C-alpha positions as CSV (number, residue, x, y, z in Angstrom):
1,X,65.7,40.5,100.0
2,X,63.3,43.1,98.7
3,X,60.6,41.9,96.3
4,X,60.8,42.4,92.6
5,X,58.0,44.8,91.8
6,X,57.1,45.2,88.2
7,X,55.0,48.2,87.3
8,X,53.2,47.1,84.1
9,X,49.9,46.4,82.4
10,X,48.7,43.3,80.6
11,X,48.6,44.6,77.0
12,X,52.1,46.3,77.1
13,X,54.5,44.6,74.7
14,X,57.7,45.6,76.7
15,X,56.0,44.3,79.8
16,X,55.5,41.0,78.0
17,X,59.3,40.9,77.2
18,X,60.0,41.3,80.9
19,X,57.3,38.8,82.0
20,X,58.9,36.2,79.7
21,X,62.2,36.7,81.5
22,X,60.4,36.3,84.8
23,X,59.1,33.0,83.4
24,X,62.4,31.8,82.0
25,X,64.0,32.3,85.4
26,X,60.9,31.0,87.4
27,X,60.9,34.2,89.5
28,X,58.3,35.4,92.0
29,X,57.3,39.0,91.5
30,X,54.8,41.6,92.5
31,X,52.6,43.0,89.8
32,X,51.5,46.6,90.0
33,X,49.1,47.6,87.2
34,X,49.8,51.1,86.0
35,X,47.5,53.3,83.8
36,X,47.8,52.9,80.0
37,X,47.9,56.6,79.6
38,X,48.6,59.8,81.5
39,X,48.0,61.0,84.1
40,X,50.0,58.6,86.1
41,X,50.6,60.2,89.5
42,X,51.9,57.1,91.3
43,X,54.3,56.3,88.4
44,X,55.7,59.9,88.4
45,X,56.1,59.8,92.1
46,X,58.5,56.9,91.7
47,X,60.2,57.8,88.4
48,X,60.3,61.6,88.5
49,X,58.6,61.9,85.1
50,X,59.5,58.7,83.2
51,X,56.1,57.5,81.8
52,X,57.0,54.5,79.7
53,X,55.9,51.0,80.7
54,X,57.2,48.8,82.4
55,X,59.6,49.8,85.2
56,X,61.0,47.6,87.9
57,X,61.2,48.6,91.6
58,X,63.4,46.9,94.2
59,X,63.0,48.8,97.4
60,X,63.7,52.4,96.6
61,X,65.7,51.6,93.4
62,X,63.6,52.2,90.3
63,X,64.9,50.7,87.0
64,X,63.6,52.1,83.8
65,X,63.5,50.6,80.3
66,X,63.2,46.9,79.5
67,X,66.8,46.6,78.3
68,X,68.1,47.6,81.8
69,X,65.4,45.7,83.6
70,X,66.5,42.5,81.9
71,X,70.1,43.0,82.9
72,X,69.0,43.6,86.5
73,X,66.9,40.4,86.6
74,X,69.9,38.4,85.2
75,X,72.1,39.7,88.0
76,X,69.4,38.9,90.5
77,X,68.9,35.3,89.2
78,X,72.0,34.3,87.1
79,X,70.6,30.9,86.1
80,X,69.5,30.2,83.5
81,X,71.7,32.8,81.8
82,X,69.8,35.4,79.8
83,X,73.0,36.4,78.1
84,X,74.8,33.1,77.5
85,X,78.2,33.2,76.0
86,X,77.2,30.6,73.4
87,X,74.8,33.2,71.9
88,X,77.7,35.5,71.1
89,X,77.5,39.3,71.1
90,X,75.0,39.1,68.3
91,X,72.3,38.7,70.9
92,X,72.7,42.3,71.9
93,X,72.5,43.5,68.3
94,X,69.3,41.5,67.8
95,X,67.8,42.8,71.1
96,X,68.4,46.4,70.0
97,X,66.9,45.8,66.5
98,X,63.9,43.9,68.0
99,X,63.2,46.7,70.5
100,X,63.3,49.4,67.8
101,X,62.9,48.5,64.2
102,X,60.8,45.3,64.6
103,X,58.7,46.9,67.4
104,X,57.9,50.1,65.5
105,X,56.4,48.2,62.5
106,X,54.7,45.3,64.3
107,X,52.9,47.2,67.0
108,X,51.4,50.0,64.8
109,X,50.4,47.5,62.1
110,X,48.6,45.3,64.6
111,X,46.7,48.3,65.8
112,X,46.0,49.5,62.3
113,X,44.4,46.2,61.3
114,X,42.0,46.0,64.2
115,X,44.1,45.1,67.2
116,X,43.4,48.4,68.9
117,X,39.7,48.0,68.5
118,X,39.8,44.5,69.9
119,X,41.9,45.6,72.9
120,X,39.7,48.6,73.6
121,X,36.4,46.8,73.0
122,X,33.8,48.3,75.3
123,X,35.7,51.6,75.9
124,X,33.8,54.9,75.4
125,X,34.5,57.1,72.4
126,X,35.9,59.7,74.9
127,X,38.4,57.1,76.2
128,X,39.5,56.2,72.7
129,X,40.0,59.8,71.8
130,X,42.1,60.4,74.9
131,X,44.2,57.3,74.3
132,X,44.9,58.4,70.7
133,X,46.0,61.9,72.0
134,X,48.2,60.3,74.6
135,X,50.0,58.1,72.2
136,X,50.4,61.0,69.7
137,X,52.1,63.0,72.5
138,X,54.3,60.0,73.4
139,X,55.6,59.6,69.9
140,X,55.7,63.2,68.7
141,X,58.3,63.7,66.0
142,X,58.2,60.0,64.9
143,X,57.3,59.2,61.3
144,X,54.0,57.3,61.1
145,X,54.0,54.9,58.1
146,X,50.7,53.6,56.9
147,X,49.5,50.0,56.9
148,X,51.0,49.2,53.5
149,X,54.5,50.4,54.5
150,X,54.4,48.7,57.9
151,X,53.2,45.4,56.3
152,X,56.1,45.5,53.9
153,X,58.6,46.3,56.6
154,X,57.2,43.6,58.8
155,X,57.3,40.9,56.1
156,X,61.0,41.7,55.5
157,X,61.9,41.4,59.1
158,X,59.9,38.2,59.7
159,X,61.7,36.7,56.8
160,X,65.0,37.5,58.6
161,X,63.8,35.6,61.6
162,X,62.5,32.7,59.5
163,X,66.0,32.5,57.9
164,X,67.7,32.4,61.2
165,X,65.6,29.4,62.2
166,X,66.1,27.6,58.8
167,X,68.5,25.0,60.3
168,X,65.9,23.8,62.8
169,X,67.4,25.4,65.9
170,X,64.8,26.0,68.6
171,X,66.0,29.5,69.5
172,X,67.3,32.4,67.4
173,X,71.0,31.9,68.1
174,X,71.1,28.2,68.8
175,X,70.0,25.5,71.3
176,X,69.6,27.8,74.3
177,X,67.4,30.9,74.7
178,X,68.9,34.4,75.2
179,X,67.9,38.0,75.3
180,X,67.4,38.1,71.5
181,X,64.5,35.6,71.9
182,X,62.4,37.5,74.5
183,X,63.1,40.8,72.7
184,X,61.8,39.5,69.4
185,X,59.0,37.5,71.0
186,X,57.2,40.6,72.4
187,X,56.3,41.8,68.9
188,X,55.1,38.4,67.7
189,X,53.0,38.2,70.9
190,X,51.4,41.5,70.0
191,X,50.8,40.5,66.4
192,X,49.1,37.3,67.5
193,X,46.6,39.4,69.5
194,X,45.3,41.0,66.3
195,X,43.1,38.4,64.5
196,X,43.6,40.0,61.1
197,X,47.4,39.2,61.4
198,X,46.8,35.5,61.4
199,X,47.3,35.1,57.6
200,X,50.6,37.1,57.7
201,X,52.0,35.0,60.6
202,X,51.0,31.8,58.9
203,X,53.6,32.5,56.2
204,X,56.4,32.0,58.7
205,X,56.0,28.5,60.2
206,X,59.5,28.5,61.7
207,X,58.8,31.7,63.5
208,X,55.5,30.2,64.8
209,X,57.3,27.1,66.1
210,X,60.1,29.3,67.7
211,X,57.5,31.5,69.4
212,X,55.8,28.4,70.9
213,X,59.2,27.6,72.6
214,X,59.6,31.1,74.0
215,X,56.0,31.5,75.1
216,X,56.3,28.2,77.1
217,X,58.6,30.2,79.5
218,X,55.4,31.5,81.1
219,X,55.4,34.5,83.3
220,X,56.9,33.3,86.6
221,X,54.9,33.7,89.7
222,X,53.2,37.1,89.9
223,X,51.0,38.3,92.8
224,X,49.1,41.6,92.7
225,X,50.3,44.7,94.6
226,X,48.7,48.1,94.7
227,X,50.6,51.2,93.7
228,X,50.0,52.6,97.2
229,X,51.8,49.6,98.6
230,X,54.7,50.0,96.2
231,X,55.0,53.7,97.2
232,X,55.2,52.6,100.9
233,X,57.9,50.1,100.0
234,X,60.0,52.9,98.5
235,X,59.3,55.3,101.3
236,X,60.3,52.8,104.0
237,X,63.5,51.6,102.3
238,X,66.8,52.7,103.6
239,X,69.3,50.9,101.4
240,X,70.2,51.3,97.7
241,X,72.0,49.3,95.1
242,X,75.7,50.1,95.0
243,X,76.6,52.6,92.3
244,X,79.3,55.2,91.5
245,X,80.1,57.9,89.0
246,X,83.0,56.6,86.9
247,X,85.7,59.1,85.8
248,X,86.1,60.7,82.4
249,X,82.5,60.3,81.3
250,X,81.8,64.0,81.2
251,X,79.7,64.5,84.4
252,X,80.5,65.0,88.0
253,X,79.1,63.1,91.0
254,X,76.3,65.0,92.6
255,X,75.7,67.2,89.6
256,X,72.1,68.3,89.0
257,X,71.1,66.6,85.8
258,X,68.2,65.5,83.6
259,X,68.0,62.1,81.9
260,X,65.6,61.5,79.0
261,X,65.0,59.0,76.3
262,X,66.2,60.0,72.8
263,X,63.6,58.0,70.8
264,X,60.1,58.5,72.2
265,X,58.5,59.4,75.6
266,X,61.3,61.8,76.1
267,X,60.0,63.3,79.4
268,X,63.1,64.5,81.3
269,X,63.7,63.2,84.9
270,X,65.8,65.5,87.1
271,X,67.9,64.6,90.1
272,X,71.4,64.4,91.6
273,X,73.8,62.2,89.6
274,X,74.9,59.3,91.9
275,X,75.8,56.7,89.3
276,X,77.3,56.7,85.8
277,X,79.0,54.1,83.6
278,X,78.9,53.2,80.0
279,X,75.9,51.0,80.8
280,X,73.8,53.0,83.3
281,X,73.0,56.4,84.7
282,X,71.4,56.8,88.1
283,X,69.8,59.9,89.7
284,X,68.7,60.4,93.2
285,X,65.6,62.4,93.9
286,X,63.2,63.2,96.7
287,X,59.4,62.9,96.4
288,X,56.9,63.8,99.1
289,X,55.0,60.5,98.5
290,X,57.8,58.0,97.6
291,X,60.6,59.5,99.8
292,X,64.2,59.3,98.6
293,X,64.5,57.1,95.5
294,X,67.2,56.3,93.0
295,X,66.1,56.1,89.3
296,X,68.3,54.0,87.0
297,X,68.4,54.3,83.2
298,X,70.4,52.5,80.6
299,X,73.0,54.7,79.0
300,X,72.2,53.6,75.5
301,X,69.2,55.4,74.1
302,X,69.2,58.1,76.8
303,X,70.8,61.5,77.1
304,X,72.1,63.3,80.2
305,X,72.2,67.1,80.5
306,X,73.5,69.3,83.3
307,X,70.7,71.5,84.7
308,X,71.5,75.2,84.1
309,X,71.0,77.4,87.1
C-alpha cells in the first residue's frame, strides 16, 4: 500500500486538523514541508495550481482540502470512526462552521494580537513584507474585520462551544470524538500559540478541558520526506483510486474543466474530468515533473467550469 504523504507545514492550522486525525487513528505518514508562501513549484507540479495547505498524496492521487483529506483518511483506516453515527449529522454542520466562521475570526485575531510576530521571530523585514503580500493575494475580496470585531466574534463562538460542553461531556457531541472536534480544535490550537490570547481562553474552562482531550490524540507517526521524493512517487505510480463521473451532474466524462475554491485561494486547476459525484470532483493532468496525476477536490466549496476553446 502506498504511503500517506501529507504536504504541510508546522504552523498551518488546517495541517494541524489533519495531524490530529493521524493521531486519533495512530497512522504512520510521511511529512513533506511545503513553503508558507508562493512560489511553490513542487506543490504546483502535483496540484496543477492549488496552493492551499495541506494536501494529501497517495501515489499519483492528490487530495486537496482538509474536509476531503479527512474523509480519505477515514476510509483508509475506519477505526476509530471519525464520523461515528452516535455523533449525528450535526458533526458535519459543526465541521463546516469551524472550518469557515470560527477559523476566519480566530486565525486573524491571533495574528493581530502578536501571534504573527511570534511565529515570524527572526525573519527579515523583506520576508514579512512578502508574507503579508502573499496572504493579501490569497484572501483578495474577503472582508478584513479589525481586532475589536474579531474579538467579539470569537467570544460569541467560544461561548457556543462552552455551552455544548456544559453537561460535562468530553467531546463536542458526546462521549466519543468526531470530525467536529478536530475541526474546532485547529482554531483553539492556533489561539493558544498567541500569548496575548491566554486571558481570552481562560474565560472558557470547559473549552480548555475539551481541547486537552483532543490534543492528546497526538500526531500519529510522521517521518520526513523531501518534495523531490514525493514527486518521484507520483511519477513512478501507475495505479489510481477508482473514480467515475456520475450521470446528471452537468458535466461529461473527459471534458476539459477547471476546478477552483469559491472562498479564498481560488487559483483554478485545469484537467480532464475523470470523477464527479455530489461529494468529489477529480481531474487528470500531465506534468513534466510529476507525470500523470489525478487531483481530487471536495464538491462543497468548489466550482467546476468547462474550458472554453
